[in-house]
C-alpha positions in Angstrom: -12.6 46.3 -12.9 -9.0 47.1 -12.1 -7.4 45.4 -9.1 -4.7 47.0 -7.0 -2.4 44.1 -6.2 -0.1 46.3 -4.0 -2.9 47.1 -1.6 -3.0 45.4 1.8 -5.0 42.1 1.7 -6.1 41.7 5.3 -8.5 43.9 7.1 -8.4 44.4 10.9 -11.3 41.9 11.2 -9.3 39.2 9.4 -6.4 39.2 11.8 -6.1 36.5 14.5 -4.0 36.4 17.5 -1.0 34.1 17.5 -2.5 32.2 20.5 -5.7 31.5 18.5 -3.7 30.1 15.6 -1.6 27.9 17.9 -4.7 26.4 19.4 -5.9 25.2 16.0 -2.7 23.3 15.3 -3.1 19.6 16.3 -0.6 18.3 18.8 2.1 15.9 17.6 1.5 12.3 18.4 3.7 10.7 21.0 5.6 7.6 20.4 5.2 4.9 23.1 8.1 2.8 24.3 6.8 -0.2 22.4 6.8 1.7 19.1 10.3 3.0 19.8 11.6 -0.5 20.2 10.1 -1.7 17.0 11.7 1.1 14.9 15.2 -0.5 15.3 14.0 -4.0 14.6 12.7 -3.1 11.1 15.0 -4.5 8.4 14.8 -3.9 4.7 14.3 -7.2 2.8 17.3 -8.2 0.7 15.9 -8.7 -2.9 19.1 -7.8 -4.7 20.6 -11.2 -4.3 17.6 -13.1 -5.6 18.2 -14.7 -9.0 15.5 -14.0 -11.6 14.8 -16.5 -14.4 13.4 -14.9 -17.4 12.9 -16.6 -20.7 13.2 -14.2 -23.7 11.5 -15.4 -26.8 12.7 -14.1 -30.2 10.2 -12.2 -32.4 7.7 -14.7 -33.8 6.5 -14.9 -37.4 3.1 -13.4 -36.6 4.5 -10.4 -34.6 6.1 -7.1 -35.4 7.8 -4.3 -33.5 6.1 -0.9 -33.8 8.6 1.8 -34.7 6.6 4.5 -32.8 6.0 2.9 -29.4 8.5 0.0 -29.8 6.1 -2.6 -28.5 5.8 -6.1 -30.0 2.4 -6.5 -31.4 0.5 -9.2 -33.5 0.4 -8.7 -37.2 -3.3 -8.0 -37.2 -2.6 -4.7 -35.3 -0.3 -3.3 -38.0 -1.7 -0.2 -39.6 0.9 0.6 -42.2 4.6 0.2 -43.1 6.6 3.4 -43.4 10.3 4.0 -44.4 11.3 3.5 -40.8 9.2 0.3 -40.3 5.8 -0.9 -39.3 3.4 1.3 -37.2 0.6 -0.2 -35.0 -3.0 0.9 -35.2 -2.8 2.7 -31.8 0.1 4.9 -32.9 -1.4 5.5 -36.4 -4.7 7.0 -35.0 
């Protein structure tokens, strides 16, 4: 069945008055004076100046880095070794 996309979409029965549409829109919530005072007192926490201590361990003897996903995995998850390097079982499947 062919559809005429240029034809008018609304019938006279589908139209609503502007007043009826405005009545369906919910009113905006009002902000009390207490809430207005608390807006200015909000401060963003300063996390930039915190020092982070992270211990980075070198690659262990029983680990490898997958050349597809670049995650460090244990040796038992190695599927194969390619020209580029080892591939884990998740990337090989």
